[in-house]
C-alpha positions in Angstrom: 0.0 0.5 0.4 3.1 2.2 0.9 4.6 1.7 -2.4 1.2 2.6 -4.2 0.8 6.1 -2.5 4.4 6.7 -3.1 3.6 6.1 -6.7 1.0 7.9 -6.4 2.7 11.0 -5.6 5.9 10.3 -7.6 3.2 11.1 -10.6 1.2 13.7 -9.0 4.3 16.0 -8.5 5.7 15.3 -11.6 2.4 16.6 -13.4 2.6 19.6 -11.0 5.7 20.1 -12.4 4.2 19.4 -16.0 1.9 21.9 -15.4 4.3 24.6 -13.5 7.3 24.3 -15.6 6.1 24.1 -19.9 7.3 27.7 -20.6 10.9 27.3 -18.8 10.9 24.0 -20.8 10.4 25.7 -23.8 12.5 28.8 -23.0 15.3 26.4 -22.2 14.5 24.5 -25.7 14.6 27.3 -27.7 18.0 28.6 -25.7 19.6 25.5 -27.1 18.2 25.2 -30.5 19.7 28.8 -30.9 23.2 27.7 -29.6 22.8 25.0 -32.1 21.9 27.1 -35.5 
């Protein structure tokens, strides 16, 4: 049961990151792409 709860907590925090950070991730990707070109 603890294992399931731990997986759920990890999933929830991962989803939170996906919601909170997409703009920062896009900015980072754009910076990487522009530095390659």
